[in-house]
N, C-alpha and C positions, 0 to 999 in steps of 0.2 A: 503493499499498499504505498511505504513511503517513497520509495523506487516510483511509480507510479505519479506519485502527486509531484516529485521532482522534474520528471520529463513533462507533467503541462504544463509546469512552471518554467520550465524552459522553452516550450513550445509559444506559450502565450507573451514569452518576455520577446523571444527573435519575432512573433508577429507584430509586436509593439514597434522593434526593432525598424521593420521592415517599412511599416508604415508612414513612420517618421522619416525617413530615408526615401522615402516614394517623394512625398510634400516636399523634403530639402532639395531634395535632387532639381524636381519641377522649379521652385523659387528661384534656384541657380541658374536656371536656363532662362526663365523667362524675368527675370529681372537685376540681373548683374546687369552694373552698364561696362560691359568689354564686347569684343567682334564678337562673331558668331562663333569661331572655332576656341576662343578661351571659356565660352559659355559652358560650351559641351563638355570640354576639359575639367571644370570645375564641376559640372553635374556628374558627369561619370565619376570623377574621381570617389565623388562624397558617397556614390552608389556603390563602388567597390568597398570603402570603408564599412559602411552599413551591412552589405554581405557578409563580409569579414565578421565583423562583432556578431552578425546573428549567427552565422553559422562557427563561430571559433571553437578549436577542439578544447576539453576542460583545463588542459594547463596553459591556455593562453585566452582564456576569455575574458579575465579579470584586466589584462593589459587591453584587449582591444576591446573591450567595453568602456574603459577610464579614455582612451585615444579618440573613441568617438562621441562619447558624454563633451569632451572638450572641442573636437570640432562641431556639434550642434550648438554646443554655448556658442561658439562664435558666429555661426548660422543664426542662429536666434538673437543676438546682438543686434548682427548687420540689420534684420530683418527689421526690429524694432525701432532703429535707426531714418528708416526710409518714410516722410512723411509726405504727404499729397499738395500738389504745389498750388498755390494761388494763383499765380499768373504765368501763363505759356503761350505760345504761339494755337490758340483753339481753333476749332473748328469752327465758320462764322456763324453756322447754326446753334451751333451752343457756348460763342465767345461772352455771353453776357448772363448773371444770374440775375433770374429775377427780386425785388425784394417787396416789402408793403410796409405800410403803417394803417392803422385805425384811428378814425375819429368818430366818436359816437358811432352810428351806423355808415358810415361812410368807409370803404377800404378805398386805399389808393395803392394802383402797384406800378412799380418802374421798369422798365424793360420789358413789355409785354410783347412777345414776336409776332409778327403781321406779315410775314414775307410773302412774298412774290412767287411762288415756282414754275417754273419752265421747263425744267428738266431736274435730277440730282446735282447738275453742275453749272446750271442756270439759273439765278435766282435774282430778286431783287432784298436785299436785308432791310427791314424795316421793324425797327424797335419803337415803342409807345409808353409815352405813360396813361394811365388809365382810372377813373374812378367807378363802385360799383356802390349801389343800396344794398347793403346787407340784410335790412329788412324788405326789401323784395326778390330775394332770393328765393324762388319755388321747387325747382329739380333737380337730379341729379343722374347723370347717364356715365354709363359705362360703356366704352368703347373698347375691342379688343381689334388688334391688327396682328394676323396669323401669316408668321412669316417662313415658319417650319413645320408645314402640314398642320394636321389639326390637334396636336400638342402643344405647341408653345406659341404663343401670342405677347405683343407688346402693351399694356393697359393703360391706357388713357381714360381720366374721369373728365365729367365735362360739367359745369354748375350752370342752369338756366336761370334768369332772372324775368320777372315779370314786363320789362319795356324788351323782349324778346333776344337779347343779348346769350351770348354762350361765351364763359371762361375754358377752355381746357388746360387742366393739367397732365405734362408727361413726367415721369421719372426716368433719367436717359443718359447714359456714358457722355460725359465731356472730353469728347477725343481730341487729339489734336490735328491742326490742320493734315491732309493725309492719310492719317491713321484709320484705321479700322475697330470691328467689333469682335472679339473673339472671348465665347463664353467661358474656354479654358483660360485664357492671359486673363481674363478680368477677374479669374480667383485669385490672383497673384500680384495686387495694388498696381495693374497698369492703368487705369484710368480711374477719373475722379467720377464724383459724382454730382448731378447737375439737376436741379428743376426748372420745369420750363413751362411757362404758362402762357398762352396764344390763343391767336383766333383758331376754331375750328377746321376753318378753310385753310390755315396753313399746317398745323400738327397733325389732324386728320387727313386733308385733301392730299396734302405731300405723299401718304402710305395708299391711298385710292386709288390716284389721277397720275401721280408719277412714279411710284415705285411698284405699282400693279398689286399692292397686296390685297387678301381678303379681307375687309373690314366689319365688322358686327358691331351692332348699336344696341342698347340694354337699357330702359328705365328703371332706374333702381326703386323699389316703392318703401322706404325709409324716412321717419318724421325729420320735419325741417330743423328742428333743433339741432339736430343729430349732424344733417347736409351744411348746417351753419357751423357748427364745430368742427368738422372736416375740415372746410375750407378756408378756419383760420389756423387749423394744425398746419396745412398747406404751406401758407403764409411765415408761421413762426420757423419751419423747417428751413424754406428759402432761406430768411432771413439769418437764420444759424447756417447754413451752408458761405452764406456770402462773407461770414464772419470768420469761421473756421472751415475750410474746405476739409471735405472726406472721401474717402476711398467707392468707386463703385465695384460689388461683390457680384458675382452670376447667383449667388445661392443665398446668399445672407442677405444684400442690400439692392436690392431689383426693383424694378417697376408695381412688383408686389407684393412685397415684403415690407416697400417702405411704407405703402399705404396700407397694409394689415397693422404694423407696426404703431400708426396713425389713429387709427382706429379702436384698439387696445388701449391707446393711452385716452381715449375719450370715454373709456369706460366700459367698452362693446368687447367683452370676451370673446372673440372669436377661435372656436377649438380647433384645433391642428388639423391640417387634413391634406393627403395627399396632392389635391386639386390646388393647394396655396402654390405650390411646387412646378407641377406639371399645369401650370393656368390656362392652357388653352382650355380646359374642364370647367375653368371659372365661372361659367353661366348656370351648369346643373350645381355648382355649390351655392351659388347665390338663390337658386330655384330652391333649395332642400331646407335655407336658411328662411326663406318668405321673403327674402329681398325683391323678388320677381312677381307678376302676375301669377297666381296660383290658380286662377279658374279656366284655364286654360294650358293644354299641354307643352310641355318643354319643346317638343320638336318642333310645335306649331310657332313657337317664337322663334326658336334656331331660325326658321326657314324665312319667317321674317324681318331677322334684325339684319341680314346681309344689306350695306348702304352701298359697295363698291359699284355694283350696276347702276346706279340711279344717279352717283357722283360723276360716273365716267359720263353720264348722258348730258347734265348740265352745265360742267365746267368747273373751274376753281371761281366760280364767280363771287359777289357781295352776300347774296342770297344762299351760298351754299347751305349754311346751317339749315335754313328753312324748307330748303329743297329735298335734303337729303332723309328728312322727316317727313314727309308726303306719303 
């Protein structure tokens, strides 16, 4: 029994070392500010060190573990020293972080995006200061833009006001100019986080009409006080990001988990669910939670939610928000 316990303990220890080695090797590969060959060498060297520590013979196990521990401590110290930059040559569409102030019931936002899109590379950047009466806040819509089949989508929440205006919020990767989005690389402090407040014609329209994504819209059935609280939480988070940048993370800090955290901050204890990660199925999650119209089948709501055909038919006109809701 004692021997079996020791074998199990060694296997668990080896598995832990291999898991840590895998993470550290990827971190070195993605984040070391060195040429590709040097990053590959560093990642491979650490990988070999981890293998040696995990499978070292008994007489060398202590020395191998000690060397591995020192190396990992060095990697951790380096990792902690990587902080999100406040300034960089950002891609134009995420060049500015929206900020806001509230006086009485009036919300004033600076750097609301209202781009004129002709293609992904051809656009007119427009950043505006806008004011909204929070007492006129009426609705909340959830947009899902499917970019990787039916399983993964980008989520946008849009707040509707009594005067017919809509304010859309998108949690996005703050890429550098010429940079891209990589779900794996963005697990390793590759890009920072940005909150974009925009016209639907901009942030939704670029996905329907320019990128050709399948976009769906759902009207959320939740109390107005929760809608107002969520909007103010967006503003608070935007102001915080403007003062203290944060890294985007494909698993823990993305377009879905950020909004879930906001909702939980408001007291809505959203239960953990696999659909919060595989967010293409968020409509079903919202339906089960009673946040969508339960008087109709979910399949019917799905069928009517697709707005891309209507958006393509009407174009990116000033009446875009009204047209996609016909």
